[in-house]
N, C-alpha and C positions, 0 to 999 in steps of 0.2 A: 504496497498500498502506501500513497507517497502521502510525501508532507507538505500540505499546503499549503501550514500560516506561513508561510513570507509574502504571499502573494497579497498586494496592495486592490482594495476591492475595486478599483476603477479597470485592471486588470480581468477578471473578472467577464468574460457573457455570461449576460442576461440565460442564455441556457448553453444546462453542458449537454455537450453531447454524449445521450443515451445509446450501450447496446444492450442491456438487457435489462432489470425491472428498472419502472418510471421513478417507484421510492428509491433505492441506490442513490438516483442521483441529487435527488432533490436532498435526503441524508445531505451526501457528501456537496452538496451546495451549504447548506443551516450548517453545520461545522467549516467550514472556510470561513466563511465571512461572518462579522462583527460583529454584532449587536448595535446597531448606529439610538444615539439619543436623542430621545423625545424634545421635540422645539418648545410645548409648549404646555402651559398648565394654565390653568384657570381657579385650581386652588387656593385659598389665603388670600385671594386680589382682594375682593368686596368688605375683610375685614383693613385692608393695609391703606384702602381706597379710605375708607372711614378714621383713619386715626385721629388723621389732624383735621378731617370736617369735607366735607365739595364743597369745596366756596366759587362764589361767582365769579366768569370775570371781570375784573376791574371797571365800573366804567367812569367815563370824565366827564364834566358838567356840560365842556362843547367837544364832539367830536371832531374828527376832523375831516378834513374837504378834497383833502389828500385823492384823486381820481371823478371826481366829479367833475360837469363842466365847464372847459375855462368861460362860458358865458356869463350862467349865472355864476361863478363866485369872483365875476365886475361889475355885473349888476347886483349884488347882497352890498360889494362892497360901496356900489355909491347909495342902498338904500341903507345899509347901518349909518353912511355918518348923515343922510338927512333925519334920521331916528334922531339920533344928538342931537343936534341942528333944533329940530321941533321941543324939545323933553328940554336947552337948555330956558329959549326962550319958556316958556309956559313957567319955570318956575324961576323966569325973575319976573311976570308978567308979560308975557308982551302977545300969547297968545293967551286963548282960554281956555282949547282941548285945546290936546294930544297930534 
């Protein structure tokens, strides 16, 4: 019997040439290929996540206008200026309503 323990996993063909019983090939393949480690598990993940609490993302009072329409941003700048002007005039008594 040959010793197949030194063969790398990439060198082993997907199907062994079978001359006799198919179970012999399966046993041989099971003996020569080491078990791969598992990729992931959901065990304990919920407990870990809730240990410090699941927090909402922080939101700011004025969200960024990055990515908005440039035409809207230009008009918005002028609209804010007009609003500040109206508030200032109302504070000084030059205007009845805002």
